[in-house]
C-alpha positions as CSV (number, residue, x, y, z in Angstrom):
1,M,-13.3,14.8,-3.2
2,K,-15.1,14.3,0.0
3,Y,-15.2,10.6,0.4
4,I,-11.9,10.0,-0.3
5,K,-10.8,12.3,2.4
6,E,-12.7,10.2,4.6
7,L,-10.3,7.3,4.2
8,L,-7.3,9.5,4.9
9,I,-6.2,8.8,8.7
10,P,-5.6,12.2,10.1
11,T,-2.2,13.3,11.5
12,A,-3.6,14.1,14.6
13,G,-6.1,12.2,16.8
14,H,-7.6,8.8,17.0
15,M,-8.6,6.5,14.5
16,D,-10.6,3.3,15.5
17,L,-10.9,0.3,12.7
18,S,-13.8,-0.5,14.5
19,K,-15.8,2.7,13.3
20,F,-14.5,1.8,9.7
21,D,-17.3,-0.3,7.5
22,P,-15.4,-2.6,5.1
23,D,-18.7,-2.7,3.3
24,D,-19.1,0.9,2.7
25,T,-19.0,2.2,-0.8
26,F,-20.2,5.5,-0.4
27,G,-23.4,5.0,-2.2
28,K,-21.4,3.8,-5.5
29,T,-22.4,1.1,-7.8
30,R,-20.1,-1.3,-9.2
31,D,-21.3,-0.5,-12.7
32,E,-20.4,3.0,-11.7
33,L,-16.9,2.6,-10.9
34,D,-15.9,0.1,-13.2
35,N,-16.9,2.1,-15.7
36,K,-14.2,4.8,-14.4
37,L,-11.5,2.5,-13.6
38,P,-10.4,1.9,-17.3
39,K,-9.7,5.8,-17.5
40,L,-7.8,6.2,-14.2
41,K,-5.7,3.1,-15.1
42,S,-5.0,4.8,-18.4
43,I,-4.0,8.2,-16.7
44,M,-1.8,6.2,-14.2
45,S,0.1,5.2,-17.1
46,E,0.9,8.1,-18.8
47,L,2.1,9.8,-15.3
48,Q,4.0,6.9,-14.6
49,Y,5.8,7.2,-17.8
50,K,6.2,11.0,-17.3
51,L,7.7,10.3,-13.8
52,Y,9.9,8.2,-15.5
53,V,11.7,10.4,-18.1
54,E,11.8,13.3,-15.5
55,N,13.7,11.1,-13.3
56,E,13.5,13.3,-10.2
57,K,11.1,12.0,-8.1
58,S,9.7,8.1,-6.7
59,L,6.7,6.8,-5.7
60,L,6.4,4.2,-2.8
61,I,2.9,2.4,-2.4
62,V,2.6,0.4,0.7
63,L,0.0,-2.4,0.9
64,Q,-0.8,-4.2,4.1
65,G,-4.0,-6.0,5.5
66,M,-5.2,-9.3,6.7
67,D,-4.6,-12.6,4.7
68,T,-7.5,-12.6,1.5
69,S,-7.9,-8.5,2.1
70,G,-6.5,-8.3,-1.7
71,K,-3.4,-7.3,-1.7
72,D,-2.2,-9.6,-4.8
73,G,-5.8,-8.3,-6.0
74,I,-4.3,-4.9,-6.5
75,I,-1.2,-5.8,-8.0
76,R,-3.4,-7.6,-10.4
77,H,-5.8,-5.1,-11.1
78,V,-4.7,-1.5,-10.6
79,I,-0.7,-1.9,-10.1
80,S,-0.7,-3.4,-13.9
81,A,-1.8,-0.1,-15.3
82,F,2.1,0.4,-14.9
83,N,4.9,-0.8,-17.1
84,P,6.8,-3.4,-15.4
85,V,10.2,-1.4,-16.9
86,S,9.8,1.2,-14.4
87,C,7.8,-0.8,-11.7
88,R,8.9,-3.0,-8.9
89,V,6.9,-5.1,-6.8
90,E,8.3,-6.2,-3.4
91,S,6.9,-9.2,-1.5
92,F,8.6,-9.4,2.2
93,K,8.2,-12.8,3.6
94,L,10.0,-14.0,6.8
95,P,13.4,-12.4,6.9
96,T,16.5,-14.4,5.8
97,S,19.2,-14.8,8.2
98,E,20.9,-12.5,6.4
99,E,18.5,-9.9,7.0
100,L,17.9,-10.6,10.7
101,A,22.0,-9.9,10.8
102,H,21.3,-6.4,10.0
103,D,18.6,-3.6,11.6
104,F,14.8,-4.5,10.9
105,L,14.8,-1.7,8.0
106,W,17.9,-3.0,6.1
107,R,16.0,-4.8,3.7
108,I,13.3,-2.3,3.5
109,H,15.4,0.2,2.3
110,K,17.5,-1.4,-0.1
111,A,14.0,-2.3,-1.8
112,V,13.0,1.4,-1.8
113,P,12.8,2.6,-5.8
114,R,15.1,4.9,-7.0
115,K,14.1,8.1,-8.9
116,G,11.9,7.7,-11.5
117,L,10.8,4.4,-10.3
118,V,7.1,3.2,-9.0
119,G,7.6,0.6,-6.1
120,V,5.1,-1.4,-4.3
121,F,5.4,-3.1,-0.9
122,N,3.2,-5.9,-0.9
123,R,3.5,-6.3,3.1
124,S,6.3,-4.0,4.3
125,H,8.5,-3.2,7.4
126,Y,4.8,-2.9,9.2
127,E,4.9,-6.4,9.8
128,D,7.3,-5.6,12.3
129,V,5.3,-3.7,14.5
130,V,2.1,-6.0,13.8
131,E,2.9,-9.5,13.2
132,A,5.8,-8.9,16.0
133,R,3.4,-7.6,18.4
134,V,0.7,-9.9,17.8
135,Q,3.3,-12.9,18.0
136,N,5.3,-11.5,20.9
137,L,8.3,-11.9,18.8
138,V,10.0,-8.6,20.3
139,P,9.7,-6.9,24.0
140,E,7.2,-3.9,24.1
141,S,10.3,-1.5,24.4
142,M,11.5,-2.7,21.2
143,R,8.4,-2.5,19.3
144,L,8.2,1.1,20.5
145,K,11.5,2.0,19.1
146,R,10.6,0.6,15.3
147,I,7.5,2.7,15.5
148,N,9.5,5.7,16.3
149,Q,12.3,4.7,13.7
150,I,9.5,3.8,11.1
151,R,8.6,7.9,11.4
152,Q,11.9,9.0,10.8
153,F,12.3,6.6,8.3
154,E,9.3,7.5,6.2
155,I,10.2,11.4,7.2
156,M,13.8,10.8,5.5
157,L,12.6,9.1,2.6
158,A,9.9,12.2,1.8
159,E,12.7,14.5,2.0
160,N,14.3,13.0,-0.8
161,N,11.7,12.7,-3.1
162,V,10.1,9.6,-2.4
163,E,6.2,9.7,-2.8
164,I,4.7,7.4,0.1
165,L,1.1,6.2,0.1
166,K,0.0,3.5,2.6
167,F,-2.9,1.5,2.1
168,Y,-4.5,-0.8,5.0
169,L,-7.3,-3.2,3.0
170,H,-10.0,-3.2,5.5
171,I,-12.0,-6.5,5.5
172,S,-14.6,-7.8,8.1
173,K,-13.8,-11.6,9.5
174,Q,-16.5,-12.5,8.2
175,E,-15.8,-11.7,4.7
176,Q,-12.4,-13.5,5.0
177,K,-13.7,-16.4,6.1
178,K,-16.0,-16.4,2.8
179,R,-12.9,-16.0,0.8
180,L,-10.9,-18.5,2.5
181,L,-13.9,-21.3,1.8
182,E,-13.9,-19.9,-1.8
183,R,-10.4,-20.6,-2.1
184,L,-10.7,-24.5,-0.2
185,S,-13.4,-25.1,-3.1
186,D,-11.6,-24.0,-6.0
187,P,-8.8,-26.2,-7.2
188,D,-6.5,-23.5,-8.6
189,K,-6.8,-21.3,-5.3
190,Q,-6.3,-24.3,-2.8
191,W,-2.6,-23.7,-2.5
192,K,-3.3,-20.3,-1.2
193,V,-4.8,-21.3,2.0
194,D,-2.5,-22.2,4.7
195,E,-2.8,-23.6,8.1
196,E,-1.7,-20.3,9.5
197,D,-4.4,-18.3,8.3
198,Y,-6.7,-20.2,10.9
199,K,-4.4,-19.5,13.5
200,K,-4.1,-15.8,12.7
201,R,-8.2,-15.9,12.6
202,K,-8.2,-16.8,16.5
203,K,-6.3,-13.6,17.0
204,W,-8.3,-11.1,14.7
205,G,-9.2,-8.5,17.5
206,E,-5.6,-8.5,18.1
207,Y,-4.2,-7.8,14.9
208,M,-7.2,-5.1,14.7
209,N,-5.4,-3.4,17.9
210,A,-2.0,-4.0,16.5
211,Y,-3.3,-2.4,13.4
212,T,-5.0,0.5,14.6
213,D,-1.8,1.7,17.0
214,A,0.5,1.1,13.8
215,I,-1.7,3.4,11.6
216,N,-2.3,5.9,14.4
217,N,1.3,6.2,15.5
218,C,2.6,6.4,11.2
219,S,0.0,8.3,9.6
220,I,2.1,11.4,9.0
221,K,1.3,14.5,6.5
222,K,4.5,13.0,4.7
223,A,3.3,9.2,4.5
224,P,-0.3,9.2,4.7
225,W,-2.1,6.0,5.9
226,Y,-5.5,5.2,4.1
227,V,-7.9,3.0,5.4
228,I,-9.5,1.2,2.7
229,P,-13.1,-0.3,2.7
230,A,-12.3,-3.8,0.9
231,N,-15.5,-6.2,1.1
232,R,-16.1,-4.9,-2.2
233,K,-13.3,-6.0,-4.8
234,W,-14.4,-3.3,-7.2
235,F,-14.8,-0.5,-4.7
236,R,-11.3,-1.3,-3.2
237,N,-9.8,-1.3,-7.0
238,W,-11.4,2.2,-7.8
239,A,-10.7,3.8,-4.6
240,I,-7.0,3.1,-4.8
241,S,-6.5,4.0,-8.3
242,K,-8.2,7.4,-7.6
243,I,-5.8,8.1,-4.8
244,I,-2.7,6.8,-6.6
245,T,-4.0,9.0,-9.5
246,N,-4.8,12.2,-7.4
247,T,-0.9,11.5,-5.9
248,L,0.9,11.8,-9.4
249,I,-0.9,14.4,-10.6
250,E,-0.2,16.7,-7.3
251,M,3.2,15.4,-7.4
252,K,3.8,18.0,-10.5
253,I,5.5,15.8,-12.7
254,R,7.1,17.3,-15.7
255,Y,8.8,16.7,-18.8
256,P,12.8,17.6,-18.6
257,I,12.9,21.1,-20.7
258,S,14.8,20.4,-24.0
259,S,18.0,22.5,-24.7
260,P,17.5,25.4,-27.1
261,H,20.5,24.2,-29.3
262,H,18.0,20.9,-30.0
263,K,15.5,23.0,-32.2
264,N,18.2,23.7,-34.3
265,M,19.2,20.1,-35.2
266,K,19.2,19.1,-38.5
267,I,18.0,15.3,-39.3
């Protein structure tokens, strides 16, 4: 589908996040896409079960984006289509002392889904090149090494039957402000608002530059990046569901072939 391909970041060339409209819905309406979402989620569920039974490949979904961009919303409204028996969601916070005692990919590799499972990263190893850059946590030489190590890491995973999808949820600074104010006005959501959210807003341009470089350098054929316009939650949910569904179909998942003698078994 042409408009889905427009969200895919090419492996060669230069992408500029400022050229992506976070309000874009490709002319689609909410009613139209809300009606399609249940069918997509049903297909996702069926294919996940087949993936689990086949037990040959796995799917890793990476969610990145600024605060309020909808990472948790995707898990509630899209990933909920998957059976939790064979789906794991990992949320990467500040590294622990144990994690800091290892290389930066150690905690990530441990969470990669085994064969038959779907894994979802709510934030990921990309924090170690985006957040680390904006907050000046590591020297530039180290950050550049990490970019290359991430590429090699994802290639290694792909060569071991881990299908990788990476989504950057693209919202505007104005939309983020609106969502933060909505959280503050809702007693049930005030806990989500942190002083750090406002500090990071002051560095919005730096974050956009850091994400642009990370995505450009790490969108590879075996682990592509998609930039998802996320100001409209209904479009965000549909687009990611559509891409996940297409990917599962393209993985050509098959049920195991029964042994011939099973047909002659008497019950």
